[in-house]
Structure formats: C-alpha cells, structure tokens
C-alpha positions in Angstrom: 0.0 0.0 -0.1 1.3 3.4 -0.9 0.4 4.9 2.4 2.8 2.3 4.1 5.6 3.1 1.7 5.2 6.9 2.3 5.4 6.5 6.0 8.3 4.1 5.9 10.3 6.3 3.6 9.7 9.2 5.7 10.9 7.6 8.9 13.5 5.1 7.5 16.5 7.0 9.0 14.8 7.1 12.5 14.0 3.4 12.2 17.6 2.7 11.6 18.9 4.9 14.4 16.6 3.3 16.8 17.9 -0.1 15.9 21.5 1.0 16.3 20.7 2.1 19.9 19.5 -1.4 20.6 22.6 -2.9 19.1 24.8 -0.8 21.4 23.5 -2.7 24.5 25.6 -5.8 25.0 22.7 -8.1 25.9 24.7 -11.3 26.2 22.6 -13.8 28.0 25.2 -16.5 28.5 27.4 -14.3 30.7 26.3 -13.3 34.2 28.3 -10.0 34.1 25.9 -8.8 31.4 22.7 -9.2 33.6 22.4 -5.4 34.0 22.7 -5.1 30.2 19.9 -7.7 29.8 17.5 -5.6 32.1 18.5 -2.4 30.2 17.7 -4.0 26.9 14.4 -5.3 28.0 13.5 -1.9 29.1 14.5 -0.4 25.8 12.4 -3.0 23.9 9.4 -2.2 26.2 9.8 1.6 25.6 10.1 1.1 21.8 6.9 -1.0 21.8 5.1 1.8 23.7 6.3 4.4 21.3 5.1 2.2 18.4 1.6 2.4 19.8 0.8 -0.7 21.7 -2.0 -0.7 24.2 0.1 -2.0 27.0 3.6 -3.3 27.5 5.1 -5.2 30.5 8.3 -6.8 31.6 7.9 -10.2 33.4 10.6 -11.3 35.6 11.7 -15.0 35.3 14.2 -17.1 37.1 16.6 -15.9 34.4 16.3 -12.9 32.1 13.0 -11.1 31.7 10.4 -11.5 29.0 8.8 -8.5 27.3 5.2 -8.7 26.6 3.0 -6.2 24.7 -0.2 -6.1 22.8 -2.4 -4.0 20.5 -6.0 -5.3 20.5 -8.2 -3.5 17.9 -11.1 -6.0 18.0 -11.2 -9.1 20.1 -13.2 -10.8 17.4 -10.5 -10.4 14.9 -7.6 -12.8 14.4 -4.6 -12.4 16.8 -1.0 -12.8 15.7 1.7 -13.5 18.4 5.1 -12.1 17.3 8.1 -13.9 19.0 11.6 -12.6 19.0 14.6 -12.3 21.3 16.7 -9.5 22.4 19.6 -11.6 23.9 22.6 -12.1 21.6 25.6 -14.6 21.4 28.9 -13.8 23.1 31.0 -11.7 20.7 34.4 -13.6 21.3 36.8 -13.9 19.7 36.9 -10.1 19.8 40.2 -9.8 17.8 38.5 -11.1 14.8 35.9 -8.2 14.6 36.7 -5.4 12.1 34.8 -3.1 14.5 33.6 -3.2 18.0 30.8 -5.9 18.3 28.5 -3.5 20.2 29.6 -0.4 18.3 27.5 -0.8 15.2 28.9 0.5 11.9 27.4 0.6 8.3 29.7 -0.5 5.6 28.7 -1.1 2.0 25.0 -1.0 3.0 25.4 -3.5 5.9 25.0 -3.1 9.6 27.9 -4.8 11.4 27.2 -5.6 15.0 26.4 -8.6 17.3 22.6 -9.1 17.1 22.2 -7.0 14.0 20.5 -10.1 12.2 20.1 -12.5 15.1 17.8 -11.3 16.3 17.5 -7.6 17.2 17.3 -6.4 13.6 14.8 -8.9 12.6 12.7 -8.5 15.8 12.8 -4.8 15.4 11.3 -5.0 11.9 8.0 -6.1 13.5 7.9 -3.2 15.9 8.3 -0.8 13.1 5.8 -2.6 11.0 3.3 -2.3 13.8 4.1 1.4 14.0 3.4 1.7 10.2 0.1 0.1 10.7 -1.0 2.1 13.6 0.2 5.4 12.4 -1.6 4.9 8.9 -4.8 3.7 10.6 -4.6 0.3 8.7 -4.2 -2.2 11.5 -7.2 -4.6 11.2 -6.2 -7.6 13.4 -4.6 -7.9 16.9 -1.0 -8.1 17.6 0.8 -9.5 20.6 4.6 -9.5 21.3 6.6 -12.0 23.3 10.3 -11.0 23.2 12.5 -13.1 25.4 16.1 -12.7 26.7 17.2 -16.5 26.7 16.9 -17.8 23.2 20.7 -18.1 22.9 20.8 -20.2 26.1 17.9 -22.5 25.5 14.7 -20.6 26.4 14.3 -22.6 29.6 12.4 -19.8 31.5 10.4 -18.8 28.5 9.0 -22.4 28.4 7.7 -21.8 31.9 6.3 -18.4 31.1 4.3 -19.7 28.2 2.9 -22.6 30.2 1.9 -20.2 33.0 0.4 -17.6 30.6 -1.5 -19.4 28.0 -4.5 -17.1 28.1 -2.3 -14.0 27.9 -0.5 -15.3 24.9 -3.7 -16.7 23.2 -3.4 -16.2 19.4 -4.3 -17.6 16.1 -0.7 -18.1 14.9 2.9 -17.3 16.0 5.0 -15.3 13.6 8.8 -15.4 13.8 11.6 -13.6 12.0 14.7 -15.3 13.3 15.8 -17.2 10.2 17.1 -16.6 6.7 15.9 -16.4 3.2 18.0 -17.5 0.2 18.3 -13.9 -1.1 16.3 -10.8 -2.0 16.3 -12.0 -5.6 15.2 -15.5 -4.5 12.9 -15.2 -1.6 12.2 -18.2 0.6 10.3 -19.3 3.7 11.5 -21.8 6.2 9.1 -24.7 6.7 11.1 -26.4 9.5 14.0 -26.0 11.9 16.3 -28.6 13.4 16.2 -29.5 17.2 19.2 -29.2 19.5 21.1 -31.2 22.1 23.9 -29.3 23.7 26.3 -30.9 26.2 29.7 -30.3 28.0 32.1 -33.1 28.6 34.8 -33.3 31.2 37.5 -35.9 30.8 39.8 -36.5 33.8 43.0 -38.5 33.9 45.6 -38.1 36.7 44.6 -36.2 39.9 46.8 -33.2 39.1 48.7 -31.6 36.1 51.9 -33.5 35.5 55.4 -32.9 33.9 55.1 -34.0 30.3 58.7 -35.3 30.3 58.6 -37.2 33.6 55.0 -38.7 33.0 54.6 -38.5 29.3 54.3 -41.9 27.7 53.3 -43.6 31.0 50.0 -41.7 31.8 47.3 -41.1 29.3 46.7 -37.5 28.2 43.1 -36.5 28.7 43.2 -34.1 25.7 44.5 -36.9 23.5 41.9 -39.3 24.7 39.0 -36.7 24.3 40.2 -36.0 20.8 40.1 -39.6 19.9 36.7 -40.1 21.4 35.4 -37.2 19.4 37.0 -38.3 16.1 35.2 -41.7 16.6 31.8 -40.1 16.5 31.9 -40.1 12.7 32.7 -43.0 10.4 34.7 -42.7 7.0 31.5 -41.5 5.2 30.9 -38.8 7.8 28.0 -40.8 9.1 27.3 -40.5 12.9 28.8 -43.5 14.7 26.4 -43.8 17.6 24.2 -46.9 17.7 20.5 -45.9 17.3 21.2 -42.3 16.5 19.3 -42.5 13.3 16.6 -44.8 14.4 13.8 -42.2 14.6 14.9 -39.9 11.7 12.1 -39.2 9.2 13.6 -39.9 5.8 12.6 -37.1 3.3 10.8 -38.2 0.2 12.2 -37.9 -3.3 9.6 -35.2 -4.0 10.9 -33.1 -1.1 14.5 -33.6 -1.9 13.6 -32.5 -5.4 11.9 -29.5 -4.2 15.1 -28.5 -2.1 17.3 -29.2 -5.2 15.4 -26.5 -7.1 16.6 -23.8 -4.8 19.5 -21.9 -6.3 22.9 -23.0 -5.0 26.4 -22.3 -6.4 28.9 -24.6 -4.7 31.9 -22.6 -5.8 30.4 -19.3 -4.4 29.6 -21.1 -1.2 33.2 -22.3 -0.8 34.6 -19.0 -1.8 32.5 -17.1 0.8 33.8 -19.5 3.6 37.4 -19.5 2.3 37.5 -23.3 2.0 38.8 -25.6 -0.9 36.3 -28.5 -0.4 33.0 -29.2 1.3 32.6 -31.9 4.1 29.5 -33.9 5.2 27.6 -37.0 5.1 28.0 -39.0 2.0 25.1 -39.2 -0.5 23.5 -35.9 0.6 23.7 -32.5 -1.0 24.9 -29.5 1.0 21.4 -28.0 1.4 20.2 -31.5 2.6 23.1 -31.9 5.1 22.1 -28.5 6.8 18.3 -29.1 6.6 17.0 -32.6 6.6 19.8 -34.5 8.2 21.0 -34.6 11.9 24.6 -33.6 12.8 27.0 -33.6 15.6 29.5 -30.8 15.9 32.4 -29.9 18.3 31.7 -26.3 19.4 34.8 -26.0 21.6 37.7 -28.0 23.2 40.2 -27.0 25.7 42.6 -28.3 28.4 46.2 -27.9 29.5 48.3 -24.8 29.1 47.1 -22.3 26.5 48.7 -19.1 27.6 51.7 -17.3 26.2 54.9 -19.1 25.8 55.5 -22.8 26.6 54.6 -25.0 29.6 55.4 -28.7 29.3 52.4 -30.0 31.0 50.5 -33.3 30.8 47.0 -31.9 31.9 44.7 -33.4 34.4 41.5 -32.5 32.6 40.3 -31.8 29.1 36.9 -30.3 28.2 34.6 -30.0 25.1 31.3 -28.6 24.2 29.3 -30.7 21.8 26.0 -30.1 20.0 23.7 -32.3 18.0 21.3 -30.8 15.6 18.1 -33.0 15.3 15.5 -33.6 12.6 11.8 -34.2 12.9 10.9 -37.3 15.1 14.0 -37.1 17.0 13.7 -36.2 20.8 16.3 -33.8 22.3 16.0 -35.6 25.7 16.5 -39.1 24.1 19.5 -37.9 21.9 21.2 -36.2 24.9 21.0 -39.4 27.0 22.2 -41.5 24.0 25.1 -39.1 23.5 26.2 -39.0 27.1 25.9 -42.7 27.5 27.9 -43.4 24.3 30.8 -41.0 25.4 30.9 -42.7 28.8 30.9 -46.2 27.1 33.7 -45.5 24.7 36.0 -43.8 27.4 39.0 -46.0 28.0 39.9 -47.0 31.5 42.7 -44.5 31.7 40.2 -41.6 32.2 36.8 -40.8 33.8 34.1 -39.0 31.9 31.5 -36.5 33.2 28.9 -35.0 30.8 26.2 -32.4 31.6 23.4 -30.9 29.5 23.5 -27.2 28.7 20.2 -27.0 26.8 18.1 -28.5 24.2 15.1 -28.1 22.0 12.9 -30.0 19.6 12.8 -29.9 15.9 9.9 -28.2 14.1 8.0 -28.4 10.9 5.2 -26.1 9.7 2.8 -27.3 6.9 2.5 -25.1 3.8 -1.4 -25.2 3.8 -2.0 -23.2 6.9 -3.6 -19.7 6.7 -0.5 -18.3 8.4 1.9 -19.8 5.8 -0.2 -18.7 3.0 -0.4 -15.2 4.3 3.3 -15.1 4.6 3.8 -16.4 1.1 1.3 -13.9 -0.3 3.1 -11.0 1.5 6.4 -12.0 0.1 5.0 -12.4 -3.3 3.5 -9.0 -3.1 6.6 -7.3 -2.1 9.2 -9.3 -4.0 7.2 -10.2 -7.1 8.1 -13.9 -6.7 6.5 -16.9 -4.9 8.8 -17.9 -2.0 10.5 -21.3 -2.1 9.8 -23.4 0.9 13.1 -24.6 2.5 14.2 -26.3 5.7 16.5 -24.3 8.0 19.5 -25.7 9.7 19.3 -23.7 12.9 17.1 -24.1 16.0 14.4 -22.1 17.7 13.7 -24.2 20.8 10.4 -22.6 21.6 8.6 -23.3 18.3 7.4 -26.9 19.2 6.4 -25.6 22.7 4.2 -22.7 21.2 2.3 -25.2 19.1 2.0 -27.7 22.0 0.8 -25.2 24.7 -1.1 -22.6 22.5 -2.4 -25.1 20.0 -1.3 -22.8 17.0 1.1 -23.1 14.1 4.3 -21.1 13.8 5.2 -19.4 10.6 9.0 -18.7 10.0 9.3 -15.4 7.9 12.9 -14.6 8.1 14.7 -11.8 6.3 18.4 -12.5 7.1 20.9 -14.4 5.0 23.0 -17.5 5.8 26.0 -15.4 5.0 25.2 -12.8 7.8 27.9 -14.4 10.1 25.3 -15.4 12.8 27.2 -16.5 16.0 30.4 -15.4 14.3 32.6 -12.3 14.3 31.4 -9.5 12.1 27.8 -10.4 12.2 25.8 -8.2 9.7 22.4 -7.4 8.4 21.8 -5.8 5.1 20.0 -2.5 5.2 17.9 -3.6 2.2 16.8 -6.7 4.0 15.9 -4.7 7.1 13.8 -2.2 5.1 12.2 -5.0 3.0 11.1 -6.8 6.2 9.4 -3.6 7.4 7.7 -3.3 4.0 6.5 -6.9 3.9 5.3 -7.7 7.4 2.3 -5.3 7.2 1.1 -7.4 4.3 1.2 -10.5 6.5 -1.2 -8.9 8.8 -3.4 -7.8 6.0 -3.6 -11.2 4.4 -3.9 -13.3 7.6 -7.4 -14.3 8.2 -7.0 -16.6 11.2 
C-alpha cells in the first residue's frame, strides 16, 4: 500500500537509528556479568513498543532474564498474531576477529555490522516498526501481541515456563517469527522447518593433578589426546554419525521433497569462496542443502585443556573439556538424543580416564505445513513485495520454543525470516543488510493484511 511506503520512507532514518541504539546494548545472555545489560535491553524494547503504539507493554521477571510482553487489541473478534523474537545475543568472542566493536554498530557497504544485527534484534525490530506503520496509517485490522525473550541463545528454559503459565495472555491464532534466513532478496524463501538441538559439555579427567610431560609423558594417558580420539570416533569414513541408534527415529525425506530442495539456487563454488575453503565436507550421498536441513549432525563447538597461555609450559594436563552439539530433525527427541550421546561417550571412554557430561540446553525440531492460513499469508506477503513466490526450505538452525508454542497454545508457527545465511550469525562480524531490514518492514504489514485466522 502506498500509504505504508510513504510512512516508511519518511521515517527510515529514524527506524535505523533506533535499531543502532538497541545494538549498542551488550545483551549477552550467556554471561552473568551482562545481567544489568539484559535488564536495560528489556526496558529499551518495552519503551520502543510503547512508542510504536501498543495498548500495554510489560516486563515479566523470570528465574533468568526477563520477558517483554506487549499487545495491540483492535477488535477481540478479529484474528490475533503473536510475534516472537529475542533481544539476547551470542557472546562476541573472539573479539580480535571483529573489524569493528561488536557493540559499536557501523554501516559498511549497505550492511549493519554488530552483534545481534540479524540474530535477532534487527529482525525482531522490523516487527515493531511494521506495527508502528500500521497504527500510524490507521490500517491495522487484526490484533498483535509480542513475546520478546532474553534467553533464546541459552535454550529458552524460562520462556517455556512463562508460556505454560500464561496461555490465556498469549492466546493467538498463529505465531509469527523472523529469526531465520531467506535465500536472497532475488530468490525469496520461507522456512518450513528447523532442526532441534542437544548441547552438552564433557569433562575428561586423567591423573589427579597436572603432570610434567617429560617425567610422566608416555606412561600416563593425556586427557586431551583421549578426548580428541573419542570425538573423532563419532563419525565414520562416510561422515555418518557412529552412535548406535542415533538415526533410528529420523524421518527420511521423500524424493519429492529432496527434488524441491534441489530446485533452490545454489552455487557450490560461491559457497566455498565465501567461507574460504577448498572443499566441502559432510555425510555421504547428501547435498549441502540436505546436510544442513534434513539430516541430523554432531559438531564440536569448543575444546580446551592444559596450558594455552603465552609461551610454553610442558604439562600433561589433568583434565580436558569439550562442548558438543547435535542438531536434530523431525521425530528425534532432544532428551533421548542427549541421553544417548552422554551414555555413548561414557561407554567408549577407555579405563585411563573418567568422563563427566552435563546438559546445557536442548530443543525439539519443528515443521510447519504449507497449507495453513499463516503460511499462505506469509507467502502472499512476500510475493506482493518481492514479485516472486517464495521457495519453501528447511532451515539448519534451531528455535527451541517453536514446538512448545504449538503444543501449549495449539497454533502453528510461521517462520518469515529476512536474514541471509552469510550474515555471520554467531560469528565475528555479524551483519544485516539495510535492504533486508527495510524489506522486512515493508513486507510484514502485508502478512497482517492477508492473515485471516
């Protein structure tokens, strides 16, 4: 609608400056030292929602970081859309790899560089500005609620409790989320599914203290060596996961779905060039898009032990540690896979060491059908603004709360992301294209226009 375009064009610089202010708040949920920043960011999100025109906005305390709730009810008999997003961000380390300060946003070549620019402050903020557009142009016809949390990057444990305790407050006809990617502005897409997650930490202990590597090396097992061998054994020569029973409940995608995925544009050389690698790696007999969408994986997220400071210290360490995550596909249970992974690591540990493994967090995989009114509204909105029908794709990431929303609220989730896979999510130099930011603000009002409940 022209009235939306006019309003957005008039206010686009202000929209951007407001987002930059949010990005300056280091709302890192994983670190206790940032608890004051988490509270400050929740307050900032609440204030922006009030300024956008909601009827009410509240901050709900949890056992962890707070949840921001807001609503604009125009007519209780009209459909209600629950918008979910998160204001917490990943840790910024390693800081030395950033070209600018992670919480000092800069714009280079039409891209916002900052931690959280795409995941998820930039994408969450598009919805606040879309709401403002609808209210200020007197074109809002349905009801909108917001549930913006501060623990998505650490598993959404307390949001799950909040949802269960506040079903009536959150009651809606669908959940709308922009925390994912599309193929490109030239080839728009909609995620129809996300993978689940099991994230554990492993501690391997050998001798009861650090030892001199010359005096004891060769006689006592090195926990780092043993841990490395254990991790290496998790995949076979075909990069197939080597844990008995791991694939037992995996739903195998049909030939028709694999054919649909293959239709999405993909240039392998461009993909490799962007990542600075010579060859790709993954499970045999599956394409790159299949490996990151319809197949489960196990990845080593961090490993440490012994002496890692400046200079040399000839030590045989007492302990070694690793963080390991498994991405799961439909029908796999995060609880079952976590137990399977921990039991397997303890089973394969040789007698020279002891193994302790603990769960950090997990979440279930999620699939959304393409025949729901919410998906159809999203597809029509994108077709209206992009001039192309979006391609349905399966995303490789995880949003733990999706399956809980459906279970507890009884509604479907639609994933309408405007980021790009190349936006360096969870990495140094995270970015979000200004074109994608503004395109999201342009498109989202059409979702509300087309959604009929």
